[in-house]
C-alpha atoms as one frame of an Amber mdcrd trajectory, in Angstrom:
protein
 107.349 186.321 251.758 106.976 182.932 250.044 108.665 181.145 252.464 106.270
 182.697 255.445 102.637 182.202 252.796 103.264 178.786 252.277 103.585 177.283
 256.007 100.776 179.378 256.770  98.554 178.399 254.238  99.535 174.517 254.359
  98.690 175.275 258.419  95.336 177.073 257.240  94.483 174.057 254.978  95.419
 171.308 257.065  92.974 173.173 259.851  90.192 173.084 257.852  90.169 169.611
 257.113  90.897 168.058 260.404  87.102 168.290 261.181  83.526 168.809 259.119
  80.948 170.598 260.950  77.594 169.367 259.253  74.157 169.699 260.505  72.103
 167.617 262.668  71.210 164.749 260.077  67.939 162.614 260.270  70.452 159.719
 261.397  71.734 162.095 264.243  68.272 162.756 265.070  68.354 160.508 267.792
  70.226 162.634 270.150  67.079 165.016 270.849  65.693 165.292 274.669  66.856
 164.456 277.261  69.833 162.062 278.821  70.771 161.016 282.294  74.109 160.668
 283.460  74.950 157.018 284.474  78.518 156.913 284.433  82.058 158.174 283.251
  84.997 155.577 282.954  88.448 156.188 281.662  92.154 158.296 282.622  95.086
 157.033 283.475  94.018 154.954 286.464  90.988 153.753 284.604  88.640 155.046
 287.180  84.652 154.747 286.969  82.565 157.315 288.413  79.216 157.317 288.743
  76.082 159.552 289.900  75.954 157.954 293.740  80.224 158.011 293.672  80.262
 161.510 292.706  77.517 162.740 294.830  76.028 164.408 291.455  73.315 163.893
 288.981  73.948 165.313 285.468  71.011 165.744 282.670  71.777 166.532 279.214
  68.907 168.204 277.347  68.874 168.105 273.228  66.866 170.780 271.333  65.944
 170.848 267.420  67.194 174.310 266.976  70.687 172.795 268.059  70.678 174.371
 271.601  71.517 172.484 274.800  70.668 172.549 278.339  73.405 170.863 280.720
  71.914 170.388 284.348  73.927 169.351 287.069  72.429 168.430 290.521  74.722
 168.082 293.612  72.979 165.806 296.337  73.051 169.072 298.678  72.542 172.434
 296.923  70.586 173.884 294.032  70.789 172.786 290.331  73.648 174.234 288.242
  72.131 174.938 284.505  74.391 175.517 281.906  73.336 175.925 278.146  75.329
 176.174 274.623  74.705 174.816 271.203  75.747 171.837 269.739  76.365 170.175
 266.339  77.466 167.101 264.677  80.725 166.590 262.385  83.296 164.150 261.906
  86.708 164.037 262.670  89.442 161.241 262.175  88.916 159.278 265.607  91.918
 158.080 267.806  90.303 154.763 268.399  89.693 153.730 264.535  91.673 156.027
 262.640  88.701 156.437 260.431  86.594 159.515 260.482  83.495 159.370 263.091
  80.765 160.840 263.690  81.635 163.567 266.259  79.246 165.806 268.916  80.578
 169.489 269.995  79.131 171.230 272.373  79.730 174.619 272.742  79.210 176.398
 276.266  81.731 178.579 278.050  84.481 176.672 276.454  84.385 173.671 273.241
  83.803 170.180 273.993  84.468 167.701 271.458  83.126 163.853 271.553  83.349
 160.702 269.613  80.022 159.973 269.275  79.999 156.115 269.977  76.300 155.188
 270.440  72.891 156.838 269.571  70.384 154.071 270.700  68.657 154.213 274.077
  72.213 154.971 275.357  74.483 157.966 274.140  77.904 156.998 274.773  80.146
 160.339 274.583  84.015 159.264 274.119  87.039 161.765 274.460  89.344 161.770
 271.277  92.568 161.787 273.182  94.845 158.932 275.131  93.442 158.763 278.842
  90.313 160.210 278.045  86.873 159.195 279.387  83.797 157.360 278.298  80.841
 159.216 278.982  77.340 156.863 279.169  74.001 158.564 279.532  70.311 156.492
 279.342  67.242 158.310 278.590
């Protein structure tokens, strides 16, 4: 029994410390409001995508009650809206090796991004190799 308990306890402890969720702090209040997708760059091939090259626009709207809305608008056809909740926490970044702010978006599946920049631009980076960097502007 001890051979099963200790590895399981160690795994649970490791999982609990891997990332930490926090409430949105005053420093992260700048994320509130409407953001328009500008570009996405990265991946194995180092591709860059924009609304012009993909044929759709995307808007993220973050609310004070920790909910958000994602509206994807294709050039032809009606907009597609998804809603969910979000939180800002800390996670070890693959880019710096240090704790970095992480934005977690919860819709039908959870997406987590390193919060690289939060000024008049919002830059979100996938926290894995060959990931993408997503840029939004107000």
